[in-house]
N, C-alpha and C positions, 0 to 999 in steps of 0.2 A: 071724475076725480076732482075734488075741490082744491083751490090754490093752497090752502093751509096744509092739507094732507100731502099735496105734491111737494111743497117746500120741505116738510118734515122728512119725506122719503129721500129727497135729493140730499139733504144735509146728512142723513144717516149713512147713505152710500158714500158720500164724499169723506165723512169722518172715518168710516170703515176702510176706505181706500188709503187714506193718509196713515191710519194706524197700521195696516198691513204692510205698506211700503216702508214705514219707519222700522217695523219689526224686521222686515227683510234686509234693510240696510244694516241693522245691528247684527243680525245673524251672519251676513256675509263679511262684515268687518271683523267678527270674532272668530272666524274659522281657523285662523292661524294661532290662536292663543289657547293655552291650556286652561281647563276648569272654567270655561265660559259657556255661553249658550249657542255656540257656533254649530254649523252642520258637520256631520261626520265626513271626513275627507278620505279619498283613496290613497294608495301608495304613491301615485304620480304627483299628488299635491301635498301630502302630509307625511309621507314615510310611514314607518312602522317597525315591527320586529321581524327579523329573519332568523329562522331556526333550521339547522341542518341535522338530519337524522341519519344514523348509520344502520343499514339493513344487515341483520345477522345471517350467518350462513352464506350460501351461494345462490341467491334468488335468481329465477329466470326473468327474462325481459317481460314476459306476460304477467308474472307475479308483481313486478315493480309497477307496471302500468295499472294493474288492478288496485294496488295499494295507494298509488297517487290519487286515483279517482275517489276511492272511499275516504281517504284522508281529507281531501278537499271538501267532500260532502259533510263530513263530521265537523270540520272546523267552521264551515258556513253555518251549520246548525247551532254550534256552541257559541259563536261570536255574533251571529246575526248579520255578518257582513257577506255581501255577494261578490266582493272584489278580492277575495283571497287568491293568492298565486302559489301553486304547488307544481314543482318540476323536478326531474331527475338530474343529479350531478354525478358525472362519472358513471361507473357501473353499478355502484351499490349504495348511493346516498340520495337522500331526498331533501330538497330545500323547500321551506314553507315561508311565505311572506304574508304577514297579516297587517292591514292598514290601521292607522289610528291608534296604535299601541306603543307606549313608551317604556313599559316595564316588562322585560323578557321573562323574569322569574314569575311574575304574576300570571302571565298568559300560559306559561308552562304548567303551573299548578292547576290552572283552569282546564287545560286540555288533558292533563294526566299523562302518565308514561305508557306508551303503547306496549301491550303485552299479549299473552296467549289466552284465548277463551275456550273453555270446554264445558259441554253439558254432559254429565255422567249419570249412571244409574247408582243405586245404593251400594253396589259392590265395587264401584270405582271404574267401571268400563265406560269408555268414551262413546257417546251416542252421536253427538253433534259437536262440531267445532265452529269457531267464529266464521270461517269461510263459508259455512252453510247458511248463514243468516244474511238476508238481503237488507233488512232494515230493522231498527229498534227505536220506538218513539214513546215518550211519556205522554199519556192522554188521560183525560178524566171521563168518567161514565157514571150513570145513575146507579146507586146502590139501593139497598133495602130502606124502606120508610122515607123515600125521596131524598136520601143523603147522597153526597158526592164522594166517590172513591177514586183513587188514583192508581193507575195500572201502567205496566210496560207492555206495549203491543209489539210482538215479534212476527216477522214475515220470513219464511224459509225459502230456499231455492227449490226448484221443482223436484230435483233428485232427493234432497234432504227431507222434503215434505212427506215422501213415501216412507222413508226410514223412520221419521218421527211418528207417523201414523201407526206403523206396525208396533213401535215401542210403547206408545201410550195406550194402545188397545190392550196390550198384554200386561200393563203395569198400573192400571187404575188404582188409586189409593196409595201408591208408593211415592216417596220423595224423589226429587230430581235436582240434586245439587249442581249449581253453576259455579265453575272454578275460573278465577282470573289469576294467571301466574301462580297456580298452585294453591290459592286461597279461596275459600268459599265466600262468594259475595251475595248469594241468594240460595235459598233451599225450598223452592215451592213444592206443593203437593199436586200430583196429577189427579184431577177431579173427574175428568171424562176423557174418552178417546178423542184425540185431536186429528181430524182427517182433512181439514181444509187448507193446510199449509200456513195457517196463522194461529197464534195463541196469545193469551194475555197472562201476565204475572201480576197477581193482585196482592193485597195485604200491605200496601204502602201507607205509611202514616200521613204523608203529605206529598205535594207535587215535587218538592226538592229531592225527596228520597227516590221517587220514580225517575226523575230526570237524571240523577246520579247513576242509577243502575243502567238506564238506557245508554248513558254515555260510555260506561265501562264495556257494555256489550258491543257498541258500535266500534270503539277503538280496538276491541279484541277480535273484530271480524276482519281486520286487515290481513292480507295474504302473506305478509312477512312480518317478523318481529323487528321493531325499531328501537334504537336507543339514541338519546340525545348526544350529539357530537359537539355542537357549539351553538351559541345564540348571540345575537347582537342587534342593536337598534340601528336602523338605516334611515338616511334622510329621504326627503321627497326626491322623485326622479326629475321633477321640473322645478324651476325657480319660482319665486313669488310673483314674478312678472306674468306668469302664465295665468294665474287666477285674476290678477288685476286687469290685464288686457281683455280677458274674457268678459269680465263685468262691464268694462268700458264699452266693448263691442255690443253687449246686450242693451246698454243704455242708449247708445247711438242708434242702433237698429230699431229699438222701440220708438224713439223720437221720430225717426224718418217715417216709419209705418204710420204713426199717429198723424203726422203732417199730411201724408198721402191720403189717408182716410178722410180727413177734414176737407182737403181740396176737392176730393171726388164727391163726397156725400154730404158736405155741409153740416147741418145740425145732427143727422144720424152719425156722421163721422166723429163729431165731438162726443156723442154718447158711446160710440165704439171705443174711442180713446180712453174714456173713463173706465169702461168695462175691461179693456186690455190691461190697464195699470192694476185694477182690482184683481184680475186673473193672475198677473205676475206675482203679486203679493201672496195670493192664495197658494200658488205652486210652491214658492219658497217656504211658506209656513207649513204646508203639508209634508214637504221633504224633511223639515226639521222634526215635526211631530211624529212621523213614522220612522224617523232615524234612518233614512236612506243614505247610503254611502255615496258621496258625490265625487265623481272623477271628472277629468277634463272632457271625455266624450259625453258624460252626463250633463255637464254645463252646456256643451254644444246642443244636446238634446233639448234642454230647457229653452235655450235661445231659439232653436228651431220651432218649438211648440208655440212660442209667441207669434211667429209668423203664420203658423197653421191655424192658430186660434182666430185669426182674422176671417177665416173662411166662412164660419157660421154667420158672422155679422154681414159679410158681403152677400150671402145668399138671402138673408132677411131683407136687407136694404134694396136689393134688386127687385124682390117681390113687392115691396112697398111702392117703389117707383112704377111698377107695372100696374098696380091698382090705381095709383094717382093718374096714370095715363088713360085709364078707363073711366075717368071723371068721378072716382070715389072721393068722399070727404076725407080729409087728412086723418081724423081719428079712426074712421073705419078702415082706411088704407093701412094704418099702422097695425091694427088688430088682425085684419085679414092677412097681411104680409107675414106676420109671425106665425099664424096658423098654417098658411100654405108652405112656409119654409120648414115647418117642424118635421115633416116626414123625411125630407132629404137629410136634415141635420141628424135626426135620430138614427136613420138607417146607416148613414155613413159612419157615424161615431160608434154605434153599437157593433158594427162589423169590425172596426179597428179594436174595440174593447174586447171582443171575443178573442182576437189574436193575442192581445195583451194577457188575458187570463190564462190561455193555453201556455204561453211562454213563461208565465210566472209559475205554473204548475209543473211543467215538464222541463223547462230550461234549467241551466246551471250557470253559476258564475256571472260573468258580465251580461249574458243574455237575460238572466233573471232580474238583474239590477236595472237593465234597460226596460224590461217589461213593467216594473213598478213605476218608473218615471212616465212611461207611455200611458199606463192606466190612470194615473193621477191627472195627467194632462188632458186626456180625453174626457174624463168625468167633469173636471172643472171647466173645460171649454164648453160643454153642453150646458152646464149650470149657468155660467155667466152670459152665454148667448141667449138662452131661452127665458131666463128669469131676471137676471140683473139688468141686461140691456132693455128688456121689455118694460120693467118698472121704471127705469130711468127715463126711457122714451116717453112713457105716459106722463111722468112727472114734468118733463120739459114741455110737453104739449099743454098740460094743465096750467103751467106758469105763463103761457102766452105765445109760445112758438107754434102758431097755427097756420101760418101762410104757406101755401104750396111751394112758393119759391125757395123756402128754406130746406125743402126736401127733394125737389127736382122730380121731373117726370121722365119716364123711359121714352126715348125717341124710337119710333117704329122705323125699321129699315127692311130692306129685302133680305130674304134668307140666303145664306151662302151655300152653294152646292158642294158641301164637303163629300157627300157620297159619290158625286160625279167623278171625283178624283181618287176614289178608294183604291183602285188598282195601283196607281202611282204610290200612294201611301204604303200599301202592302209591300210593294217592291222595295221601297226605301227601307222599311223595317227589316225585311228578310236580308237585305244587303248588309245592314249594320250588324245584325246578329251573326251572319255568316262571316263577315269580316273579323268579328271578335274571335270566333272559333279558329279562323285561319291564322290570326295573330298568335293565339295560344299554341297552335301547331308549329309555327315558325320559331317561337321562343323555345319550345321543347327540342326542336331539331338542331338548334344552335347551342345546345348544351345547357340552356337555362331552364328553369321551371316554367310551366305554362303561365303562371302568375307570379308576381314578385312577393312571395310569402315572407312575412317578417319573422323575427325571433320567436314570437308568440305561437307561430304555427309550426315552425321547423326546428326550433332550437338553435344552438350555436356554441360560442365559446365565452366563458366567463373569465376575465382577467382581473386579479386583485393585486394592487400595488400600493406601497407607502410612498406618498409624494413629499413627505417631510415638510409640508406646508398646508395650512388650513384654507383650501380654496373654497370660495362660495359656489353655489350651484350655477350662478350666472357665469362665473369665471371658468368653471368646468366646461360649460357649453361653448364659451367664446375661445378658450385656449386649448383645452385638452381634446375635445371632440374633433376639431378639424385635423389634428395630428393623427388621431386614430382613423378618421375617415380616409385620409390620404393613403394609409397602409392597406385598409380593407377595400377601398374603392366603392364604398357603400355608405349611405347616410342613415341606415337603420342601426342606430347605436343607442344603448340605454346606459345611464350612469347613476350611481348612488354613492353617497358618502356613508362611511361607518361612523356612527356618533361617538364623540369624545376621542377620536383618533384622526390621523391624517391619511388614512387609507381610503381608497376609492375603488369601487367595483365597476368594471366596464364590461358590458355584454354586447357582443357583436355576432355576425354570422359565423358559421364554423370556419375556423382558421387552420390552415395547414401548418406543419412544423416550421417551415421557412417563414411563413407569415407571423407566427408567434414570436420567432426570434427577431424578425424585423420590427415588430411592435415593441418588444422589450428594448431593443436598441434605440428606437425613436424616443421612447419615454425617458431613457437614460440621457440621451443627448439634449433633449428639450427641457426636461424638468429635473434632471439629476437623480432620477429614481435608481435605486440599487437593483440591478438585474437579477441578482441572486435571491432577492426577496419577493420577486414577482411569481405568483402562482396562476396557472391557467388550467381550466378544466372544461370538458365538454358538458353542455347542459341540454336537457330535452326541451321540447315545446311546453309552454304553460297551458296550452289548449290541448287536452288529452283527446285520444280517439273516441273515448266514451262521451266527452263533452260535445265533440263534433256530431257524433251519432245522435245524441239526445236533442241537439239543436235542430238537426235535419228532421228528426221525427216530429218535434214540436211544430216546426214550420209547416210540415205536410198536414198534420192534424188541424192546425189553425186554418190553413187554406181550405181544407175539406169542410170545416164547420162554417167558414165564411160563405162558401159555395152553397151549403144547405140553407143558411139564413137568407141569402139573396133569393134562392129558389122559392122558399116559403113566402117571403115578403112580396116578391114580384109575380108569384104564381106561374113562373115560366122558367124552365131550366136553361133556356137559351140566354136569358139575362146573366145567369150565374156562370155559364160557360164562357160567354164573351168577357165578363169581368175578370175571371181567372186567367184567361188567355192574355188579356191586356196586362195583367199584373206580371205574368211570366215574361212577357215582352219587355216590360220596363226593367226587370231584374237582369235579363240577358243583355240588353243594350248597355246598361251600366257595367256589367261584367266585361263586356267588350272594351269599354273605356279603360277599365283596370288593366286589361291585357295589353292594349295598344300603348297607353301612357306609362305602363310599368309602375303604377301607383302601389305603394306598399300595402299588402294585404295583412292587416292586423286585427285586433279585437274591434277596432273602429269600423272595419269592413263589415262585420256582423251587424253593428249598430246602424251603419249606413243602409245596408240591404233591408233591414227590418223597418227602418224609417220610410224607405221608398215603397215597401209593401203597404204600409198604413196610408201613406200619402196617395198612392196610386188608386187604391180601392175607394178612398173617400171621394176623389175627383170623379171616378167612374159612376159612383152611386148618384151624384148630383144630376148628371146627364140622364141616367136611366130613370130617375124619378120624374124628370120632365117628359121623357118618352112615354112612361106609364100614364102620366096625366093627359097627354095629348092623343094617345092611341084609342080612338073611339070606333072600334069595329071597322077599320080600314080594310078594303078587300083587294085592291090592286097594288102592284109593285110601285106604280107611279105615285099613288096616294101615300103609300108607306114611306117611300123615299122622301117625298116632300115633307111629311111629318117629322122624320128623323132630322132632316136639314133644319127645319124650323126649331126643333128642340135644342139642337146644338147651338144654333145662332142665338136663341133666347138665353142660354146659359153661358154664352161666350164671354161676356163682361166679367162674370164670376170667375171663369177659368183664367182670364188675363190678370185680374187684380189679385186673386189669391196666389197665383204663381209669382207675380211680381213682388208682393210683400214678403213671401217666403224666401224668394231669391235674394232680396235685399238683406234680410237677416243673415243668410248664409254667406253672402258676399262680404259683408262687414267682418264676419268671423275670419274669412280667408285673408282679408287685408290686414287686420290688426292682431290676430292671435298667433300663437307660437306654431312651430313647424308641425307638431303632431295634430293640432287642430286643422291646419291647412290640408293635411292628408285626409282628413274626414270631410272638410268643407268642399274640396274640389270635385270629387265624384258626386257629392250630394247636389251640387249645382247642376251637374249633368243630369242627375236623376230628376230634379225639379223640372228642367226643360223637357226631358223625355216624358215625364208624367203628364205635363200639360199637352204635349203633342199627341200622346196616345189617347188621352181622354177626349180630345177634340176630333182627332183624325182617324182613330182606330176602333174605339169601343163601339160607337154607334154603327159604324160600317160592319163590324163583326156581327152585331145583333141583327142587322138588316139581312146579311147573307144567311145567317142561321134561320131567320124568320121566313125567308122566301124559299129556302131549299131543304130545310130539315123539319120533320115533325108532321103530325096530322093536320094541324091548323095552319098550314102554309097559306100565304096570300095568293091571289090569282096572278098569273103571269102578265107581263106587260102587254097592253092592248086588249085585255079581256074586258067584257062588258060587265057592269056592276048591277044591271037590272035583272029582274026575274026572281024566282024563288031561290032561297038559300038551301 
């Protein structure tokens, strides 16, 4: 590469970096303003609309739970937000909270009034009701003469599919009117017998018509009929300081990581710093372009991704130093280093990306929102490491940075006998996991739940009162929350202001009658609140059983697909089995920490565990990639053990530096950010330490045990001779 071309490339990247960062600053500064170019913020940061629906009749608890789940799915589809909160209030009401909305009437018109849906025959007999329809989506398909036509795709329940098949078989050519609250909203003709449990309604003039019909069918598939009771605009759950301190934490963490990279890797560290800033700007831009709703856990995820993005650069630079140590020329060392690092980077990130895609497809609510952020982070991390860093590195070399001293050589050292202590490591891990289960048992036996489940998991009590004074969110946190906490004996408290009023909604754990009276009295004594105007109601969890089930299914599918990918790429299921066992180990140890420390288990718990899954599998892949590279037909246990120890030692600097940079980012979050972020950061720090421990001390040892004791291609036992025919 010539100097002129290198200079142009460097200027382009620097200009792009400055432009992306400037755009990111503008976006972050505009997030609290209306009608600007800011990111979409969640309920915790921006507030939104709260709508309460009354269920008609006397619905069962099962019907209410089913309605809540379907209503949440519909609102997510309609608004595009993954941070919608839907929960039960009392016995027969449902509350919906939608972030980023300031006009209750507008959103009500958009959602429509929930009603009753029926599919009838020509004589008015009901064939299918809304409860028999699992999903309804507006889609486009190819029509005659290569035209595009818009249809509504329906999927029926298993039982309804049989009924519908029998009906359509006997009524081909007849019309099939669809009624919503007694009015015909569509009258399609049965063209063929429909036996697959799915059908499409065609004849739509455009996508909007198809979308409107699908929306009516979805809202009509609710298990109970709802009517709007009240709606109001509510404030953010957290003060403006929450966003400000998170941004400051990101800036400080990024600066520390950049300084660390430069001190350790010199010229490559400068390149990595430029790529990291470029990466951060890209992440913010993509979140804006894809209109991803940003919540406080989401901000934490972005900050964390910055620390994890260092990983690919560390892998590359460690490889470059190895090549320089073998007396390669600097230019060749750079190119070979990127090539050799590619497999570890691709395998690690693709494995995590598989998990993100599964969670995006099967997950709901916060899980789906987290998956979007994870997928963006993984894709951009690979791009900046493999392409941006490479081009900048080559440009810097072409401009004159060619001396080996600016890059450094890897110092050879003796391999550390990690496998020699594997029994000790296994005992430590088993003890930690067993201790966690024991702690959960003790908690349960003492009358507490095994884990400290938050309001989002178990529900609680909602108290609404008029404070006759317009408190700011910060004043609520400083003055009102401590009074409430003293009554409840718990810090898991959520507050919201009702816009244009002096009313405040306080959500706590489930309160007894005596505790409700004590809280009312305390609010009266401390803030002059009229006790007669205080209303208290029981509320359900915002994480429904269906959401929990879907999340568990998604994680199981993701793990299975990751296992298959590792099996295929490494051509040995023992690699996959060891990786998954190490992943389960990390999750269980962090779960033990939740049990022992009684850290609140909320939606951030899900985000924390998913982050650890991605982090753990990525760290494991790096070591397995080196084992795969070094494994050249070794036949004895001693040879194999030496090779594994060498592989772990060769990747040890990567494990240390990646864990350190990620830990720094999270530690800054813990020190500077608000309490809800601290509850996310603390177990995450534990997860980072555990992930580093398992990748170095557990994964290689597990593979070695499987390799020597399981399968047809086992190595020879200790002391066996390697000569002779195979």
